[in-house]
C-alpha positions as CSV (number, residue, x, y, z in Angstrom):
1,X,313.6,254.2,63.8
2,X,309.8,254.7,64.3
3,X,307.3,253.8,61.5
4,X,305.4,256.6,59.8
5,X,301.9,256.8,61.3
6,X,300.4,257.2,57.8
7,X,301.5,257.1,54.2
8,X,303.8,259.9,53.0
9,X,305.1,261.2,49.7
10,X,307.5,258.6,48.3
11,X,307.0,255.9,50.9
12,X,306.6,252.3,49.6
13,X,309.1,250.7,47.2
14,X,306.5,249.9,44.5
15,X,304.5,253.1,44.4
16,X,304.7,255.7,41.5
17,X,307.5,257.8,42.9
18,X,309.8,254.7,43.2
19,X,309.0,253.6,39.6
20,X,309.5,257.2,38.3
21,X,312.9,257.4,40.0
22,X,314.0,254.2,38.4
23,X,312.8,255.3,35.0
24,X,313.3,259.1,35.3
25,X,309.6,259.6,34.5
26,X,307.2,262.4,35.4
27,X,304.6,262.6,38.2
28,X,301.6,264.7,39.0
29,X,300.6,265.8,42.5
30,X,296.9,265.5,42.7
31,X,294.7,266.8,45.5
32,X,291.8,264.8,46.8
33,X,288.7,266.9,46.3
34,X,287.2,268.5,49.4
35,X,290.2,267.9,51.7
36,X,291.7,271.4,51.9
37,X,292.0,272.3,55.6
38,X,293.0,276.0,55.5
39,X,291.5,279.1,54.0
40,X,293.4,280.6,51.1
41,X,293.2,281.2,47.4
42,X,294.7,277.7,46.8
43,X,292.2,276.1,49.2
44,X,289.3,277.6,47.3
45,X,290.5,276.3,44.0
46,X,290.9,272.8,45.5
47,X,287.4,272.8,47.1
48,X,285.7,273.9,43.9
49,X,287.6,271.7,41.5
50,X,286.0,268.8,39.7
51,X,287.0,265.3,40.7
52,X,288.8,264.1,37.6
53,X,292.6,263.8,37.9
54,X,293.4,266.1,35.0
55,X,291.5,269.0,36.6
56,X,293.1,268.4,39.9
57,X,296.7,268.3,38.7
58,X,298.7,270.7,40.8
59,X,302.3,270.2,39.8
60,X,304.3,268.2,37.3
61,X,307.4,266.8,38.9
62,X,310.2,266.1,36.5
63,X,311.8,263.4,38.6
64,X,314.9,263.3,36.3
65,X,315.8,266.8,37.5
66,X,316.2,265.4,41.1
67,X,318.8,262.9,39.8
68,X,320.8,265.6,37.9
69,X,323.4,267.9,39.5
70,X,322.4,270.8,41.6
71,X,321.7,274.0,39.6
72,X,322.4,277.6,40.4
73,X,319.2,278.0,42.4
74,X,319.9,274.9,44.4
75,X,323.4,276.0,45.2
76,X,322.2,279.4,46.5
77,X,320.8,277.5,49.5
78,X,324.2,276.2,50.7
79,X,326.6,279.0,49.8
80,X,327.5,279.9,53.3
81,X,326.8,276.6,55.0
82,X,329.3,274.6,56.9
83,X,327.1,271.4,57.1
84,X,323.9,270.4,55.4
85,X,320.9,268.2,56.4
86,X,318.7,267.6,53.4
87,X,315.2,266.7,54.5
88,X,313.3,264.7,51.9
89,X,316.5,264.4,49.9
90,X,315.3,262.0,47.1
91,X,318.3,260.8,45.1
92,X,320.4,263.3,47.1
93,X,321.5,265.9,44.5
94,X,321.9,268.4,47.4
95,X,323.9,266.0,49.5
96,X,326.2,265.4,46.5
97,X,326.6,269.2,46.0
98,X,327.5,269.6,49.7
99,X,330.0,266.7,49.7
100,X,331.6,268.0,46.5
101,X,332.2,271.3,48.3
102,X,333.8,269.7,51.3
103,X,330.8,270.2,53.6
104,X,329.5,267.8,56.2
105,X,326.2,266.4,54.8
106,X,323.4,264.0,55.3
107,X,320.2,263.3,53.5
108,X,317.0,261.7,55.0
109,X,314.1,260.3,52.9
110,X,311.2,257.9,53.5
111,X,311.7,256.4,50.0
112,X,313.7,253.2,50.2
113,X,314.3,253.5,46.4
114,X,315.7,257.0,46.7
115,X,317.9,256.1,49.6
116,X,319.2,253.0,47.8
117,X,320.1,255.1,44.8
118,X,322.0,257.6,46.9
119,X,323.8,254.9,48.9
120,X,324.8,253.1,45.7
121,X,326.3,256.4,44.6
122,X,328.3,256.6,47.8
123,X,326.4,259.4,49.4
124,X,325.5,259.7,53.1
125,X,321.8,259.2,53.3
126,X,319.5,257.5,55.9
127,X,316.1,256.0,55.4
128,X,313.3,257.4,57.7
129,X,311.2,260.3,58.6
130,X,312.4,263.8,59.7
131,X,310.4,263.1,62.8
132,X,312.5,260.1,63.7
133,X,315.7,260.5,65.7
134,X,318.5,261.7,63.3
135,X,322.3,261.6,63.4
136,X,323.8,264.8,64.6
137,X,320.7,266.4,66.0
138,X,321.3,269.9,67.2
139,X,324.6,270.3,65.3
140,X,323.7,270.9,61.6
141,X,324.3,274.4,60.2
142,X,321.6,274.3,57.5
143,X,318.5,272.1,57.2
144,X,317.0,272.1,53.7
145,X,313.3,271.8,52.8
146,X,313.4,272.2,49.0
147,X,311.3,271.0,46.0
148,X,308.0,271.5,47.9
149,X,309.1,269.6,50.9
150,X,307.6,272.2,53.2
151,X,304.5,270.1,52.5
152,X,305.8,267.0,54.3
153,X,303.2,265.7,56.8
154,X,300.6,268.4,55.9
155,X,301.6,270.5,59.0
156,X,304.1,273.2,58.0
157,X,304.3,274.6,61.6
158,X,305.2,271.3,63.1
159,X,307.7,270.6,60.2
160,X,309.7,273.8,60.6
161,X,309.7,273.4,64.4
162,X,311.1,269.9,63.9
163,X,313.6,271.1,61.3
164,X,314.8,273.9,63.6
165,X,315.4,271.3,66.4
166,X,318.0,269.5,64.3
167,X,320.2,272.5,63.5
168,X,322.6,274.2,65.9
169,X,321.5,277.2,67.9
170,X,323.1,279.5,65.3
171,X,321.8,277.3,62.4
172,X,319.0,277.9,59.9
173,X,316.3,276.2,58.0
174,X,316.0,277.0,54.3
175,X,312.6,276.6,52.8
176,X,311.6,276.7,49.1
177,X,308.2,278.3,49.0
178,X,305.3,277.9,46.6
179,X,305.1,279.9,43.5
180,X,301.9,281.6,44.8
181,X,303.2,283.9,47.6
182,X,299.8,283.8,49.3
183,X,299.4,280.0,49.3
184,X,298.7,278.5,52.7
185,X,296.8,275.3,52.4
186,X,297.0,271.7,53.7
187,X,295.2,268.8,51.9
188,X,295.3,265.1,51.1
189,X,297.0,264.2,47.9
190,X,298.3,261.4,45.7
191,X,301.1,261.2,43.2
192,X,300.1,259.8,39.8
193,X,302.5,258.6,37.2
194,X,302.4,258.8,33.4
195,X,300.5,255.5,33.2
196,X,297.8,256.8,35.6
197,X,299.0,254.6,38.6
198,X,298.3,256.4,41.9
199,X,300.0,256.3,45.3
200,X,298.2,255.9,48.6
201,X,296.7,259.2,49.8
202,X,299.0,261.2,52.1
203,X,298.8,264.6,53.8
204,X,300.6,267.5,52.1
205,X,300.7,271.3,52.1
206,X,301.7,274.4,50.1
207,X,303.1,277.5,51.7
208,X,304.1,280.7,49.9
209,X,306.6,283.2,51.2
210,X,303.9,285.5,52.7
211,X,302.4,282.7,54.8
212,X,305.7,281.1,55.8
213,X,306.4,283.8,58.3
214,X,303.2,282.9,60.2
215,X,304.2,279.3,60.5
216,X,307.7,280.3,61.5
217,X,306.4,282.5,64.2
218,X,304.2,279.8,65.6
219,X,307.3,277.6,65.8
220,X,309.4,280.2,67.6
221,X,311.2,281.2,64.4
222,X,311.5,284.2,62.1
223,X,312.3,284.8,58.4
224,X,315.8,286.3,58.3
225,X,316.3,286.3,54.5
226,X,314.2,285.8,51.3
227,X,315.7,285.5,47.8
228,X,314.7,284.3,44.4
229,X,316.7,282.6,41.6
230,X,314.8,282.5,38.4
231,X,311.3,281.3,39.2
232,X,312.2,279.8,42.5
233,X,311.9,281.5,45.9
234,X,313.6,280.6,49.2
235,X,313.3,281.8,52.8
236,X,315.8,281.3,55.6
237,X,314.4,280.7,59.1
238,X,316.3,281.2,62.3
239,X,315.3,281.1,65.9
240,X,313.3,284.2,67.0
241,X,315.5,284.7,70.1
């Protein structure tokens, strides 16, 4: 397994994500001012924002939700799957949902704490980056990028290209997109816990459903399906030819 070339969301056993997982706390994803690298409405907000953490809060993560069972929206992503690879799986609620349905499943996450929690629960999860060599490459039916994980690494085109390489030729990549359909921005960020403790800075991105098609096309993919459940939106990516 290769080492991550730079900090990533959730890496490090003592950073805020790990502590929040153990205590089921809440986290804020905070942009570093002036680091937006693509032009969009979201980028403009980040570039003009003041530097205090409260003003830069993008999203509140209820980490306890990731440790609960999969909900109706989650389950919509694996309804027709025969096997599931969950990228950035966290405590592995989607792996558990797949296993409970008799599907082949594997989770991958850089957080040693999340992986330990999943393994302790008897779930098949490996520690590492999606860009590492993974078990079953080229055989998975569905690869999942949920809960904002399209942001991993700050390069959505590279990420969906990598995700498509681990699924079978007839497989698909399911991406949960940003609430803003026009969002298309990469930036540096930190996660900050309820006590104000911050992680190392890491690259991240937001992509809405309108922009995802451009990243997919650049990776040799196309959007074959888009659907919403409640306030969450998902897109299915397949090989373009």
